[in-house]
Structure formats: structure tokens, C-alpha cells
N, C-alpha and C positions, 0 to 999 in steps of 0.2 A: 503493499499500499504506500509506503514511504517512497519507494523507488518510482512508483507511478506519479506520485505528487511531484517528484523532483523533475521527472521528464516533462510533465505538463508545464512545470514552471518554466523550464528552459524554452519550451515551444512558446509559451506566452510572451517570454522575454524577447525572443527572436522576432515575434510579431510586432512588439512594440518598437523593436530597432528598426524595422522597415517603415513603420509610421513616422519615426523620428527622422529618417533619411528623407522621406518625401516632404517633410516639414522644414527642411533645411533652407536657410535664407538664399536668395539668389546671387548675392554679392559675395558669397563664401568662396574663397580662392584655394582652399585646401584641396589637395590632389588625392590624399589618402582617405578613402571612404571609411575604412575601419577606425582610423584615428578620430574622424569627425563623430562617429557614433559613440565611441568611448568617451570622447570629450563632452559631448552633450549629455550622455547618460550619467557621467559623474556629476555634471551640474544638476541634473534632474534629481539624482539621489540626495545630493546636498540640500536641495530646496525641499525634498520630501521630508528629510531628517529634521530640518528646522520646523516645518509645519507640524510634524508629529510632536516635537517638544512643546510647541505652543499649545497643542491640543491637550497634552497631559497636564500642563500647568492650569488650563481651564477646568479640567476634571477635578484637580485637586482642590480648586477653590469652590467647587460645587456651583459654578455659574451656569446660567442658561445658554444653551448651544443652539446654533441655527445654521445648518448646512444648505437647506433650501426650504421651499414653502411647506414641504411635507415632513420634514425631519426636525422637530423641536422637542426640547426636554428642559424641564426645570428641576430644581433641587428637590421639590416635594415628591418627585417620581423617582428618587434615588433607589429605593429598595425595589420599586416596581421593575425598573429597568434590569436589575439583577435576576429578579424572579422570572421574567419573561425571556431572558437570554437563553439560547441553546435549548428551546422548547421546554423550559422549566427545569432541565437537569443542570443546575448551576449551584454555586456556593451558597446562594441565599436559601433556596428551597432545601438543600442538603442541611444547612444549619437548623432550619425550622423543624424538618423531620427528625434530625438527630437530636435536637434538644428535646422534642416531644418524647422520644424513646428514652432519652437520658433521664428526664424528670420522673418518668414511670419507674425506671430502674433504681434510681437513687432514692426514691420516695418510699420504698418498701420498709426500711428501717424506721422512717417516720411514721408510716401507718401503723406498724407494730407498736411504737411508742404511744400513738393515739389510743390504742386498745390495751394498754398495760393493765388496767384494773380488771377488765374482763378476762384476760389471759391468766393473770395471776390467781383469780378466783377459781377459774375452771380447772387449771392444772396444779394448783397449790404451789405457785412459784414464789421464791423470795426475790427481792430486788436484785441481788447478786446474780441469781440464776437468769432472771430476765435480761439483765445486762450482758450475760455471756451470749445469749441468742443474738443480740445486736452485734457483739464483738465477733462472732463467727463469720459474719459478712466480710470483715476486714481480714480474717484469716484467709479466706479464699482469694481476696484481692492481692494479698501479699504473695501468694504462691505463684502468680503469673505476671504481675504488673512490671517487674524489671525486665524479664526475659521478652515480654511482648513489646515493650518499648524499644528494646535494642534490635530485636530480630524482625519484628513486623513493620518497621518503618518504611520498608520499600515494597510492602505487600499491597494488595488491592484493598485499601481500608474501607470503603463502602460495603463491599461484600462481607468482610469480617464483621462490621457492625450488624449488618442484616442478620447473619447467621446467629450471632451472640444474642441479638434481641429476641429471636424466636426461641432460643433456649430459656431466656428470662421468662417469657410469657408461659411456657410450659411449666417451669419450676414454681412460679407463683401460683398457678392454677393448682398444682399439687399440694401447696401449703394450706389451701382451703379445705383439702380432704382430711387434714388432721383432726378436724372437728368430728368426723365420723368414728375415729378411734375412741372418743369419749363424749358422745353426744349428751348435752346436759340441758335439763330444764331449769329455769331459774328457781323453781321451787321443788327440785327433785329431792332435796334433803327433807323437806317438809312432807312430801308425799310419802316417803319411806317411813317417817316417824309416825304418820297417821296410821300405817298399816301395822304398826308393831304392837300397839297396845290400845285397847278400847277406851281406856280412861283418858287418853289424849284425843283420840278421834277413831273414826272408822272409815272404811273405804267409800262410804256413800256420802259422807259430808264433802262440802266443797273446799277447795284448797285454800281459800281465804280464811276460813274458819280454822283450818289447820295451822295457817300462818300465825294466827293469834295464839293458839294454844301452846305452840312449841315454846314461846317465850313467856307464858303466863306464870303466875304465882301457883305453885302445887305443893302438896304435902310431901311428896316424894317423887322427884323427877330426874335426879341426877343420873341414875342408871339408864332410864329411857333415852335421856338426851345422848349419853355415850354410845348406846347402841344405834340411835338413829344416825349419829354422825358416821359411824362405821358402815352401817347399812346403806347410807347414801353414796358411799364410795367417792366422796368429794375429796380425793387425795390426788397427789401428783401423778399424771400419766407419764411414766418414764419413756415409753415408746413415742409419744407425741412430742415430748421435750427433745429427744435425740433427733427425731425427724425434722424438727425446726431448725436445730443446729446444722444438720446436714443440708437442708435446702438453702440456708443462708450462706453456707460455705460455697455452694454452686452459684448462687447470685453473685458472690464476691469474685469468683473466678471469671464469670461473664462481664463483670464490671471493670476488671483490671485493665484490659487493653483500651478502653474507651477514655480513661482519664488523660493519657498522654497522646494518643493518636488522633483524637477529635480535634483539640486545638492545633495540633501540628498540621493536620490536613487543611484546617481553615486558614492558618498563617501562610501555608505554602501556596494556596490557590486563590486567595483574595487578590483582585486586580491591583489594588494599591495598599501598601503596607499600613498607612495610617487608618485604613478602614477596618483593620484587624480588631481594634478595640470595640467596634460597633458590633461585629459578628460574635466575638468572644463574650461581650456584654450581653448580647441577645441569648446566647447559650446559658449563661449563668442566670439570666433573668428567668428563663424557662424553669430552671431548677428551683429557684425561689417560688415562682407561681406554682409549681407543682407541689411543693410543700404546703402552701396555703390551701390549694385545692384538696390535698390529701387529708388535711385537718378538718376541712368542711366535710368531706366524705366520711371521716371518722366520727364527726359529731352527728351526722344523720344516721350512720350505722349503729352508733351507741344508743339511740332511742328505740331500735327495733330489738325485741327479745330474741334470744338466741334460737329458740324453737317456734318463733312467730306467734307465741301465745303468752301474753303478759300475766294471766292468771290473777289479775287484780293488783299487780305490783306496778310501781312507777320507776323511771330511771333514777330518781333520787334515793331509792332504797338501797341500803348498803349491800344487799345480796344480789343486786341486779346484774345480770350478764348480758351484754349486747351481742348481736349477730355479726361478730368480727369476721367470720368466714366469707360473708358476701363481698366485702371489700377486696379480698384477694382475687376473687373471680372477676371482678370489674377491671382491676389493674391488669390482669393477664390478658383479657380481651383487648384493651386499648393498646397494650405493648405489641401484641402481634399484628394489630391492625396498621399501626404506623411503622413497624420494623420491616415489613416485607418490601415496600417500595424502595428502600435503600440498596437493594440488590442490583438495581438498574443504573445506578450512577457510575460515571467512569472513574478510572484509577487516577487520572490527572485531568483537572478541568481544563477545557480549551479557553484560551484567552480572548477576552471581548475585544473587538476591533471598533475603534472610533477614529474617524468616521467610517462607515461601511464602504466596501469596495464597489465602486460604480464606474461606468465608462467615463463619466465626467470628471472623476477624481483620480486622475492617472498617477499622481505622485504617491498617494496612500496605497493604492493598489500594488504598484511596482515594489514599494518598500516593504509591505506586508509579505509579498511573495518571497522576496529575497530573505527576509527574516525567518519565515517558517522553513524555507529550504535549508538555511544554515542550521537551525535547531534540530532538524531531522537528522542531518549528517552528524551533529554532535551526539544525539542520542544513540546512533548506530555505533559511533566510534567508542562511546564510553562503556566499559565493561562493568557490570554490577558485581560487587564483591560476593564471593561465595559464603556459605554458612560457616565453614572453618575460619575464613578470614575475618568474619564478624566476630566469631567466638574469641579469636586471638586479639581482636581489637577491644574487646570489653573492658579488661583490666586497665588498659591505658586510658581508655575513655572516662572510667570511673575515677582514676587517679587525677585526670585533669579537672573533673568536678570537685573532688574532695580538697584539692590544693588551691581552689578559688575561694578566698576568704569571704568575699561578698555572698557567693552562693551558699557557703556553710552558714553564715550568720542569718541569711533569709530562711534557710531550713530550720535552724534552731528556734528562731522567734516564731515562726508559723507552727511549728510542731507543738510547742508549749501552749500556744493559744488554742490549737486544734484539740488538744487533749481536754482543755477546760470546756470548750464548746460541745465536744462530743458527749461529755457527761451531762451537761446542761440540757442538750438536745433529747436525750434519752429519757429524762425524768422531769422535764418542765411541766408536762401535763399533770404529773402526780403532785408537783409543787403547788400548782394553782388549785388543784382539787382539795388538798389538805391545809394549805396556808390560808385560803380564802373561802373555804367551805362551799365550794361550787360543784354541781353534778358534772359527770364526765363530758356529756354532750355540750354543755356550755363552755367548758374549759377548751374543748377542741375548736369551737367557734371563736373563741378569744385568740387562740393561738394562730388560727387561720388569718384573722384580721391583722394581728401583730406582724405575722410573716409577710402578708401581702402589702400592707401600707409601709411597713418598715423596710424589709429587705428589697422588695422589688423597686421601691423609689430610690433607695440607696444605691442599688446596682446601676440603674440608669443615670443617677446623679453622678456617680463615679465615672462613668464612660463619657457622660457629656462634658465633664470638667477636663478630662484627658484630651478629648477630641477638639474642644473649643480652644483650650489654652496650648494645645500641642505639646503637652508635657513630655519631656525626656526623663531619663533615669532620675536625675536629681530632683526634679519637681515631683515625680511619683513618691520618692522616699519621703519628702516633706509632707506630702499629702497623707501618707500613712501615719506619720508621727503626730500630725495634728488631730487625725481621727481617733488615734489611740488615747491621746491625752484626754479628749473630750469624753470618751467611753469610760475611762477609769473614774472620773469625777462622777458621771451619772450612775455608774454601777454601785459606787459607795453610797450614794443617796438611796438607791433601790433597795439595797441590803437592809436599810433601817426601817423600811415599810412593812407593817404587819397589822393583822387584825388580832384582837384579844381572843385567846382561846376561850371556847364556851365553857362555863362551869357546869359540870354534870354531877347531880346529886346521886348519893349512894353508889358511887363508882368504887370499884376495887383499886383503881389507880389514883393514888394520892395527888398526882399532878393535875387531875381533872376534877377533883371532888371537893364539894363544900365541907363534907365530913371526911375526916381522916379515918374514922373508925366505922366499920360496918354496922348498920342498924340492926336491931333485933328483928325488925320486920323482914330484912333480907335474909336473915338466917332462917326464919320460919318458912319462907317461901322456897327454900332450897335452890336459890338462883345459881346458875352456872356462870362463872366470870368470863368464860369463853364466848358466851352468847351475847355479843355486843349488838344491840339493836336499839339505838337512841330513840327516845320518844320525847315529845314536848307536852308537858302537863298543862292542865287548864290554869294553873298558877303562873304560866309562862316560865317555868323552870324546866331544865333538861334533866332527863333521867337515863341511866346506863341501859336500861331495857324495861319492857313492861313488867317483868318480874321484880326488877329492883325498885319499881314504883308500886309494887304490891297490887297490880291489876289482876282481877280474877276472871275477866271476861273480855272478849274482843271480837270484832267483825268488820271485815273490809278495812283493816288497819286503823281502826277507831277502838280505842280501849276504854272500858268502864269498870266501875266498882274497884277503883284503884285506892287501896287503904293508905298509901303513902302520900297521896296528893290531896290538898284541901278540897279541890273541886271534884275529886273522884273520877276524872277522866283524863285521857291523854290521846295524842295522835302520832302516828310514826313519823320519825325524822326529827332533826334538831329544830328548836325554835328559830324563827327568822333572826338573822344576824345583820345589824346595821353596821356596815363597814365601808364607808365612802372612800377610804384610802385605796381600795382596790382599783378604783377608776383612774386614780393618779398613778398607780403602779403600772397599769396597762398603758397609759400615755407615755410614761417614762421608758417603758421596755420598747415601745415603738420608736421613740427617738434614738435609743441606743441601737436599735436595728437599722435605722436609716444611716446613722453616722458610721457604725461598724461596717456595714455591707458596702458603703461608698469607698471603703479602703480595699475592697476585694479585687476590683479590676486593676488598679495600679500594682498590687502585690503579685497578681497573676502574670501581668505583662513583664514585671521585673524578673520573675522566675523563668519566663519563656526566653527572654532577651539576654540574660546573664551568661548562659553557656554558649560555646561556640556554635556556629551553624551546624556543623557536623554532629555535635552532641545534643542538639536542642531536644529531640524526642526522648533520648536517654535521660537528660536532665529533668525533663518533666516527669518521666516515669520513676526516676529515683526519688524525686521530690514527693510524689504521690505515695510511693512505697514507705518512705520514712514517716510521712504524716499518718499513715494507716498503722504502721507498727508502733510508733511512739505516741500517737494521739488517739485515733478512732478505735483501735483495738483494745487497749487497756482501759480506756475511759469509762465505758459503761459498767465494766465489772468493778472497777475501783470505786466509782461513785455509787454503785449499787451496794457494794459491801459497806461504804460509809453510811449510806441511808439506813441500812438494816441495823446499824449500831444505834441509831437514835429512835428505833422502834421500842415502844413501851407496852404494847399489847399485841401478841401474835394469835393468829387463828390456829388453833390446835385441833387436829382431827386424828383420831385413832392413835394418839401419842405421837403424831408426826406434825412438825411445824410447817404451816402454809404460809399465806400471805399476811402482811402486817396490817392491822386494823387501826392503830393509832400511833401517832408520832409525837415526840417532843418537838414542838414547832419552833422554838428558839434555836435549838441545835440543827433542825432541819434547814433553817434559813442560812445558818452558817456553813453548813455542808455544801449547799448550793452556790453561794455567792462568793465566799472567801477564796476558793481556788480560782474562779473567774477573775477576781480583781488582782490576784497575785500573778496569774499567768499573763494577763494583759500588761502589767508593769514590766515583767521580764522581757516581753516581746518589744515593748517600748524601748527598753535599753539596748536590745539587740539592733534595732533600726537606727539608733543613734550612732552605734558603731559603724553600721553600713553607710550612713551619711558621710562620716569622716574618711572612711576608706575610699568611697567614690570621689570625694573632693580631692584627696591625695592622689588618686590615679589620674584624674583630669589634669592636675597641675604638672605631673610627669610628662604627659603627652603634650 
């Protein structure tokens, strides 16, 4: 094909030579016709080169162009020009489709985090175990990211993306099937207890009545409760837990090549280098938009009961389990839908020609023909390195990266920050739920708003600043320092915001009780301290459970004949908590998101442009590997273990510890925010060193 193009080019060039000969001035006295043609052609090429340079300057300034009455373009049609170029198979549509599949692939851990309460209750997981499920994604990522970055840089990247995306869709679909290993009804515990003993209930009564009875005051109920807990089999399903870990590892393997090859493909195929920030910013914006969308999806799913039958319960009930498995099916379908078209994109994008070749524009036509012919010959003459040569080159390439002090400092600063962010991302939903006493579905909606308004606006703002100010490395470093300084101050303020913990009467936990000593009433009712089911009394006081309030009767989550309450009645759930500070906290977290995410595009471009051109893909891949190994991988497990340490009431079933029911809220706030503030400060110091090293390097050159 290339040889045909070359022959056609020569024929076209000879044809133009004849035309030039016929157009020769009459007073030309040169005798050598070949010299005439060469002379005139050289002048023609020089004029064409000058015209082409002028055209490129006009494109860079994004000015309106006008080649004739039918060929007009304005800056507002910038992206549309890229989308419609080459029948839609271009860098713009590739970025959009790739970003859509990226945000579905990368949003799986976020979706799992949005369903943390339901998963912990269904499978009896602790926070550390739940964190390991998220960490398994980075284990798979680490297995392939470095090798994929080094060996796949010359491969057909769009086809690799398409195949990996199809595997992601299949894997996520399989994750939903784990529900079938342990299908759970929201009140399965209560069903089983009703069938154990007629004094608590019989098979003919409705489940709502059983719900009341299981927590009511009784002469002798401890043995029945213990049997009910074991009969319900609400314990950890080890097979489902290990399947989750395995599927997350597979997702990580599929995610590994994307992190380095995607931005490399964009940067290598974008027509003009300063437009890379726009396309990479678009990619990151889709990731942020995907996270917001996933939390909205999580909020919707959290309001649907796991078996589509609420049996009188509400999402605010402490025992509620949402239909988390539906979300996995939705993500799988969307991923496969957008992943398949990537198969048809070329290995290398054709270059856009401005202005287009037309008979009336001879200069550009001849110039483009000569340039394409020269590039084709260069491609033929250049031999691609073999696998063995690439393998031998890997140590020297890594040495070049690790001996670059700016690259190493960027790596250290971002790794520390990613560790803190990874832990916060995994448990922020739980933090909102327990610190501000919000139901799961509402916390997911809040996180979606914070992510959308904060992060998406921040990413686009960062890209806009870089593009408009045409920031080079020094300007990008300063931009990062300013953003980090603002975030540190705001995070310190946010760590001081809290709602007062509700006082709970007759609680076995002194931290939450008005009475340090258990009352005689609670002893007479044989209340089980593991049955945490808070109720709001008619006296507007909270009680640990209907049993601890001395309630003898209950129906539809309304309890009556409560001997420990002056008004003798109570309703399920905590009494309404007036905490206006939570709205200020949401606004502050949104601002932190805007400022913090505005620093992502300059940081990403610094990492892309710091390594040499040859080691660009490897540099990004090694960067991603270190961030996963030192940040995203250990963070959920470490943060989960720290959160478990501040738990003051565990759900115990059949003598086995399950999910945490109550936390020490002051310590929980410290566990979440102190590492974030400390990590941000260390990253700030690292970027100060990067700034001085960069200035010193510029002075030497």
C-alpha cells in the first residue's frame, strides 16, 4: 500500500511538473528545461512551506479560517472538527469512548464503597476485610502495569482497550452473581426467629410483627435470640468474600494497561501538543463524572430492598440491605456497549490536513504529498525493536527514571497523597453515615453532588488555566503548590466540624448512655446487648432498643406499652437530629474538591513530560505502579483496620464478629482527616523541592 502511494505520488508530481513547464514565462532564456522545473519547484515548495507555517499559527490561536465561501470554521467548532474528521474515527471520539469505558472500569471500587453497609451486613465483613476487597483491585493492577507500559507501547492500543473492556464487562457481571451464593432477605433473621418458638411468633403472623417481637421485652429471650441468630445464618460467606477478591484482581489486571497507554496514545496522536491538556482533561473529567454517576446509582440502588420486598422496613432501618447486585449488572452492560467500538480505531491516527487538498490549492497539495511520501519511507526504513531488545532496555530505562530527581519527588509526593485519598475514598460514605447520622441512600447522593460540582469543575478549571495561560513546567509546579496550600487549611477546618453524638438511654455502651449503670428494667427484660435497634421514645429520648425501653408490644415499627418511657410509646430509629453544621461541611468538601482536583491536570502533565520521549509510556506506567503499590493498595486495608479500632459495638452472630454497629465518633473523625492533612503537607514539601530543582536546571541550561 505504501509503495502504491509512493508511485502515485511520483506520477502526481510529474504531472505537476508538466503544468509548471507550460506555465513558464515567455521571456525566460534558460536552456535547461530540467533546471527550470527544479528551480520553479523549489520556489513552489518554499512558498508552500511558508503558507503551511502560517496556517499552523492560525490553528494554534484558534482563529476563524476562511479558504473560500464554502470552507469556514470558528473556534466554537473546535471539538466538532475533530469529531467529524476521518469519519469519526479520530482522537476526539476515541477519547470520548475510551473515557466512558474508563469511568465504568475505574468506578467499580467506588460503587462497592457506596454499598459498604449492605455488603458488610450481608456477608458479616469488618472494615479491614471490606478494605481488602478494594485493595485486591490494585493487586491485579500491579501484576501487569509495568510490563504492559513497556512492551505494549508499540502495540495496537485501541484493540487492546477493546478486548480488556469486554473482559471487564464479563467480570463485573459475574460479581453480581455472588448474591446467589447467599441470597438474603432484609428480615431473614426475623423470619427464622419466628419459626423457632411460638412464644415469639408463629409462621402465620406477618413479618412486621416478628420484627417487633424479636426486640421486645421478654421474661426469657436470650436463648431464643442466640438460636435465631445462628439459624438465620447471617454470618460471613467465605466463598462470596474470596470471589469478590478474585474478581477485583481480574479487574485490576484489565485496568493496568489503560493507565499508561491511554494518555500516551492521546499525546502521540493529538494534532497539536498544547491540545493534549484538553483531551487528557476530558478523560479525567469523565472519571470524575463517572464517580458522581456511580454514587447516584448507589443511592438509587440503596433504596431498593435486596429481594425487592421491603416487608414493612425502610432504608433508615439499621438492618436494611439494599439490592447492591443490580448495580453490577448495569455497569457490565454499559461497559460492553461502549467498549466494542474501540476495536475499529487505527493503530496510528491519520494527520488532519489544513487546508484540504484541492486543485486550486496547489502549494498545500504538493507539500502534503511530499511529506506523506517521506514519512512512509521513514516508516519502512525504521526497524521496530524486538521483544528481547525491549527486555534488555527495561533496566536502563528504569535507571533513567529513578536517577531523575524531579521524577522521583513527583512520585513520592503523589504516592503519599494517593494513600490518604485512597483510604478516604473507600470509607467516606461510612463517615457521612455515622458522623452525621444520615441514611445510606442520602449519603450517596451527597457524595455524588460533592464529586460532580467539586471534582468535575476542578478538573476543567485546571485544564482551562493551563491552556489559557500556556503554563510550562514551572507554572504547573506553582499551581500545584497554591492548590495544596489552600486544601491544607480547608481540611483542618473540616476536621473540626461535627455533630453531637445522640444520647442513648439504657445503653450498655457508657459513651452513648445517660445512665452508666444498667437499670433494673433492662435486667428484667433480659435484653441482649448485641441487638442494637435504636428507637425514639414519646419523650423525644433515644433508647438502645425497644427491649431497653421496656416495650412489651409492637406493630409496624411502632412500639407501645413501654415501661421505661413516660409516654409508654416509641418509634423505630433515632430521634430527629438538628445538625446544621453538616451543610457547611458539604460546602467545604465541595470547595476542597474543586481546588484539589484543579491540581490534577498540571500534576499529570508534569509526570507525562518529565521522562524522556522514549521512556514516556514506561514513566507513566511506573508512576501508576508505585501509586498503586504504595497508595491505593494498602490504603483501604490500613484505614479499615484503623476504623475497626474505634468501633465500640460489634455485631456478634454465633460467636463470630461481624460488622460494626457503633463507632467512637471523635476518634473516627481523627482517623479519617489526620492522615489526609499530614499527607497533603508532605506532598506540599515535595513539590517545593521540585520547584527549586526545576529552577536550578533551567539556570544551568
